[in-house]
C-alpha positions as CSV (number, residue, x, y, z in Angstrom):
1,X,8.7,5.3,16.6
2,X,10.1,3.0,13.3
3,X,11.7,0.1,14.9
4,X,14.8,-0.9,12.1
5,X,18.3,-3.0,11.6
6,X,21.0,-1.5,9.9
7,X,22.4,-5.0,7.9
8,X,26.2,-4.2,6.0
9,X,29.0,-6.5,6.5
10,X,31.0,-3.2,5.5
11,X,32.4,-1.7,9.2
12,X,32.2,2.0,7.7
13,X,29.2,1.5,5.5
14,X,27.3,-0.1,8.7
15,X,28.5,2.8,11.3
16,X,27.4,5.7,8.5
17,X,23.8,3.7,8.7
18,X,24.0,4.0,13.0
19,X,24.7,7.8,12.4
20,X,21.8,8.3,10.2
21,X,19.6,6.7,12.0
22,X,20.5,8.2,14.8
23,X,19.3,11.5,13.2
24,X,15.7,11.2,12.5
25,X,13.7,11.4,15.3
26,X,10.6,8.4,14.4
27,X,13.6,5.6,13.5
28,X,15.2,3.5,16.7
29,X,17.9,1.0,16.2
30,X,17.1,-2.2,17.2
31,X,20.4,-3.9,16.7
32,X,23.8,-3.1,13.9
33,X,24.3,-6.3,12.3
34,X,27.8,-7.5,10.2
35,X,26.0,-10.4,8.7
36,X,21.9,-11.4,7.6
37,X,22.5,-14.3,9.7
38,X,23.0,-12.3,12.7
39,X,19.9,-9.9,12.2
40,X,17.5,-13.0,11.9
41,X,17.1,-12.5,16.1
42,X,16.0,-9.2,16.0
43,X,13.8,-9.3,12.7
44,X,10.3,-10.0,15.3
45,X,11.5,-6.7,17.0
46,X,11.7,-4.9,13.9
47,X,9.3,-2.7,11.4
48,X,12.4,-2.0,9.0
49,X,15.5,-3.3,7.5
50,X,18.3,-0.9,6.0
51,X,20.2,-3.4,3.9
52,X,22.9,-4.4,1.6
53,X,22.6,-6.5,-1.0
54,X,26.3,-7.8,-1.5
55,X,27.2,-9.8,1.4
56,X,29.0,-13.3,1.8
57,X,27.4,-16.1,2.9
58,X,24.2,-14.8,2.5
59,X,23.3,-11.9,-0.1
60,X,20.6,-9.1,1.3
61,X,18.3,-10.2,-1.9
62,X,18.2,-13.8,-1.3
63,X,18.3,-13.1,2.8
64,X,14.5,-11.6,1.7
65,X,13.2,-13.6,0.0
66,X,13.9,-16.3,2.6
67,X,11.4,-14.8,5.0
68,X,8.0,-15.7,5.1
69,X,6.7,-12.1,6.5
70,X,9.9,-9.6,5.8
71,X,9.9,-6.1,7.4
72,X,9.5,-3.2,5.0
73,X,13.2,-3.1,3.2
74,X,15.1,-0.5,2.1
75,X,18.0,-1.9,0.2
76,X,21.8,-0.5,0.2
77,X,24.1,-1.0,-2.0
78,X,27.1,-0.2,-4.5
79,X,25.8,-1.9,-7.5
80,X,22.9,-0.6,-9.7
81,X,22.1,-3.4,-11.2
82,X,20.1,-4.5,-8.8
83,X,17.7,-2.1,-8.4
84,X,15.3,-3.5,-10.1
85,X,15.3,-6.6,-8.4
86,X,15.0,-5.0,-5.4
87,X,11.7,-3.4,-6.2
88,X,10.9,-6.9,-7.4
89,X,11.1,-8.1,-3.9
90,X,8.8,-5.3,-3.0
91,X,11.1,-2.9,-1.6
92,X,10.4,0.6,0.0
93,X,13.2,1.8,-1.6
94,X,16.4,1.6,-3.1
95,X,19.6,3.8,-1.6
96,X,22.6,3.7,-4.1
97,X,26.1,4.3,-2.2
98,X,27.6,6.4,-1.8
99,X,24.6,8.2,-0.3
100,X,23.7,12.1,1.3
101,X,21.7,12.1,4.4
102,X,19.0,14.2,2.4
103,X,18.8,11.0,0.3
104,X,18.6,8.9,3.6
105,X,16.0,10.7,4.9
106,X,13.9,10.8,1.4
107,X,14.1,6.9,2.0
108,X,12.7,7.2,5.8
109,X,10.1,9.5,4.1
110,X,9.2,6.8,1.9
111,X,8.7,4.0,4.6
112,X,7.0,6.0,6.7
113,X,3.8,6.9,4.2
114,X,4.2,2.8,3.8
115,X,3.6,1.8,7.4
116,X,1.5,4.2,8.1
117,X,-0.4,2.8,4.6
118,X,0.2,-0.6,5.6
119,X,-1.7,0.0,9.2
120,X,-4.5,1.8,7.6
121,X,-5.3,-1.2,5.6
122,X,-4.7,-3.1,8.3
123,X,-7.4,-1.7,10.2
124,X,-9.9,-1.3,7.3
125,X,-9.3,-5.7,7.0
126,X,-10.1,-5.9,11.1
127,X,-13.2,-4.3,10.8
128,X,-14.6,-4.8,7.4
129,X,-17.9,-2.9,8.2
130,X,-18.4,1.3,7.5
131,X,-20.5,2.8,10.2
132,X,-23.6,5.8,9.2
133,X,-25.4,7.3,11.6
134,X,-29.2,8.0,10.4
135,X,-32.5,8.8,12.1
136,X,-30.3,8.2,15.9
137,X,-29.1,4.8,14.5
138,X,-26.2,3.4,13.4
139,X,-26.3,1.5,9.9
140,X,-23.5,-0.8,9.4
141,X,-22.1,-1.7,5.6
142,X,-20.5,-5.0,4.9
143,X,-17.6,-3.1,2.5
144,X,-17.0,-7.1,0.9
145,X,-20.6,-6.7,-0.4
146,X,-20.4,-3.3,-2.0
147,X,-20.7,-3.6,-5.6
148,X,-21.5,-0.1,-6.3
149,X,-22.2,3.2,-4.8
150,X,-24.2,6.4,-6.4
151,X,-24.5,10.0,-5.8
152,X,-27.6,11.7,-5.3
153,X,-27.2,15.2,-4.3
154,X,-26.3,15.1,-0.3
155,X,-27.1,11.6,-0.2
156,X,-25.1,8.5,-1.6
157,X,-27.1,5.1,-2.6
158,X,-25.1,2.0,-1.6
159,X,-26.2,-1.0,-3.7
160,X,-24.9,-4.3,-2.2
161,X,-24.6,-7.7,-3.9
162,X,-27.0,-9.6,-1.4
163,X,-30.2,-7.4,-1.6
164,X,-32.0,-5.4,-4.3
165,X,-32.3,-2.2,-2.3
166,X,-29.6,0.3,-1.9
167,X,-28.5,1.8,1.6
168,X,-29.5,5.5,1.6
169,X,-27.2,7.6,3.7
170,X,-26.4,11.1,3.9
171,X,-23.0,11.1,2.7
172,X,-20.7,12.2,-0.1
173,X,-19.0,10.3,-2.3
174,X,-15.4,12.0,-1.8
175,X,-15.7,11.3,1.7
176,X,-16.7,8.0,1.0
177,X,-14.2,6.8,-1.8
178,X,-11.7,7.8,0.9
179,X,-12.6,5.2,3.3
180,X,-13.1,2.4,1.0
181,X,-10.1,0.3,0.2
182,X,-8.1,1.9,-2.8
183,X,-7.1,-1.6,-4.0
184,X,-10.9,-2.5,-3.7
185,X,-12.8,0.3,-5.1
186,X,-12.5,3.3,-8.1
187,X,-14.6,6.6,-8.5
188,X,-14.9,6.8,-12.4
189,X,-17.4,9.3,-12.4
190,X,-18.8,12.4,-10.4
191,X,-21.5,10.0,-9.5
192,X,-20.3,6.6,-9.0
193,X,-18.3,4.4,-6.9
194,X,-17.3,1.1,-8.3
195,X,-15.8,-2.2,-6.7
196,X,-13.7,-3.3,-8.8
197,X,-13.9,-7.0,-8.4
198,X,-17.6,-6.4,-10.2
199,X,-16.3,-5.3,-13.3
200,X,-17.2,-7.8,-16.1
201,X,-16.4,-5.9,-19.0
202,X,-14.8,-2.6,-19.5
203,X,-13.8,0.4,-22.5
204,X,-12.1,3.7,-21.8
205,X,-15.8,5.7,-21.5
206,X,-18.2,2.7,-19.8
207,X,-17.8,-0.3,-17.5
208,X,-20.3,-2.9,-17.4
209,X,-20.6,-4.6,-13.9
210,X,-21.2,-8.3,-13.5
211,X,-25.2,-7.5,-12.0
212,X,-25.7,-6.0,-15.8
213,X,-25.5,-2.8,-15.4
214,X,-23.3,-0.4,-17.5
215,X,-21.5,2.9,-16.3
216,X,-20.0,6.0,-17.5
217,X,-16.4,6.7,-17.0
218,X,-16.4,10.4,-16.7
219,X,-13.2,11.6,-18.4
220,X,-11.8,13.2,-15.9
221,X,-11.0,9.6,-14.3
222,X,-10.9,8.4,-17.2
223,X,-6.8,8.2,-17.3
224,X,-6.9,6.2,-13.6
225,X,-9.1,3.8,-14.7
226,X,-7.6,3.3,-17.7
227,X,-4.6,2.7,-16.4
228,X,-5.8,-0.3,-14.0
229,X,-7.8,-1.8,-16.8
230,X,-4.5,-1.7,-19.5
231,X,-2.7,-3.7,-16.3
232,X,-5.0,-5.8,-15.7
233,X,-4.4,-9.0,-17.7
234,X,-8.3,-10.0,-18.1
235,X,-9.2,-7.0,-19.8
236,X,-6.2,-7.3,-22.6
């Protein structure tokens, strides 16, 4: 279950939120509050909040900015000009009043996906090792030390920052990229995965790692790779 708080100073809007929340099986309403201040005692119990922006005393936007560790947020407001600012504070979604139950359901699906992804990343952070079975033993690889991975038929060669010899295991590159944190690793070629932290120089067709090795960027992976590079201030 996803535990949520509904916050809106308009009684009719708050009742509608309560009704919509009650119709979504994965949601559990922790509290329905008419102000941000009234919601504060319940924050530690909540995974997410549905929050009106334009409220007296303390706006929804300022409320979120005041929280050191805010839960996931879906803003609800009648003012579309707040949309951009809403996403600047990492809101999961933005519902423009009046919104239908169908629109509310769509936001709930985004919320569920967001929380599942967050949980997966936290799990990877808790255990930074990948574990492989090989020759009746388990090989553990520290994800933080991976520089790049090379496919070798049915095997992969994992090159680490603290070792000259790669770790070779029976595994597929496709399966491995699914288990690596997407914010740290990228597949750039049918044969290569790289650590984004180890990029020294990049072009549309190749990348040089900080160990001096240059690797090709395959045409299939080029658009996603170049989008990442273009958004990195260092490489512009």
